[in-house]
N, C-alpha and C positions, 0 to 999 in steps of 0.2 A: 504495500498500499506505499508506506512512503518513497517508492521508486514514482508510479505512476502519478502518486501530489509534485516530485517534482518536476516530472517531466508536463505536466497540466499546468505549471507556475510557468514554464521554458514556451510553452503556447498557445496558451492563454495570454501572462501576461508579462511578456520578454521583455527585457531591460532594451533588446537592439534587435534590428537582425538575426546578428550571427547565432544569438541563442534559441528565438528562432526556428532559425536552421539546423542546429545541432538536437532541437528538443525532437524535429519533425523525423529526423535520419534515427536517430535512436528508438525514437517509436514504431516506426516504419520495421524497424533489425530486428526490434520483441515480435511483432505482428508479423512477421518473413518466417521468422521461429515455433508462432503457435500454427500457424495454417500451415507449416510442413511438419509436425506435430499431430496432426488433427487431418492428416490426409492418412498417413501411417495408423492412427487409430484413430479412427473419430469417434464423438462423444455426442450428450446431448446437450451441445452450445449454438452460441447462431453461428460461429466459427464453421463448424461441421453442417449446420446447416449450406449457411451460405455456400460452400464447395459440395454440395448437390442438391441445389436451387436448380431451376428450368426456368427460362422468362424466354419466349420469342422461339420456342423453338434450341435453345441453346444454353448453354453455363458460363458463370461470367467469366470475362478474363483474368490474369493474373492481376489486370489494373483493374479494375469492376472491384475483385474481390478483396483488396486490398483499400483501397476504396473506403469498403462495405464495413471490414474490420476497424477505418480508423474511426469513420462515423464514428461508430457504438462505440469506439476505446473515450472520444472525447463525447458523446452525448452518458455515456455514463457515468464520467468524472464529474464535466461540468455540472452543464442540467439540471444532473440527479442534487450534489448535493450543496447547487443554489438554493435550487427549491428546497429541499428539506432546511436548509440553515430559513430562509424567509416562514417556512411554517412553523419553528420553533420562537422567532420573533414573534410572530401573530401569536401566537398562543403566551409568549410571555408576555405580553401587553394586553392580555384578552382575558383576563383570570375567567370569566364569564363564559367563556370560550371550553372551558379548560374545566372547569364544573360538570357543564357539559359534555364533552365524551367523557367524564367521570362515569356521569348519570349514565349515560350508555354502554356503556362497558362492564357496571356491575348491571347491566340487565341478565 
C-alpha cells in the first residue's frame, strides 16, 4: 500500500513533469508484471477479466489492456480514497447523520 500511495502522489500530485513521468514508468512496469502473472495463472480479478474479455469480436491489444489496468489503478486509489475522505468529513461535521446511520445498523 505504501508503494501504491507513493505512485499516486507522483501521478496525481507531482512536483514536476519528471516526477510524473517516473511514476508512470514505475506503475506501467508493475502492471506489466501483474498482466504476465495473470496470463500464467488467471484469477478472479479485473486483470484476468481484461485478458479474457472480447469486444467487437476481438481481445484487447497490449496497449488497450495496459490502459485498462492503468485506469483501474488510478481510479481505485485516488477516486476511492478521495470519496471516502469526503464521506468521513461529512459524517464528522454532521452528527445527526452519524446517529441516523447508527440507528439503521441497530435494526
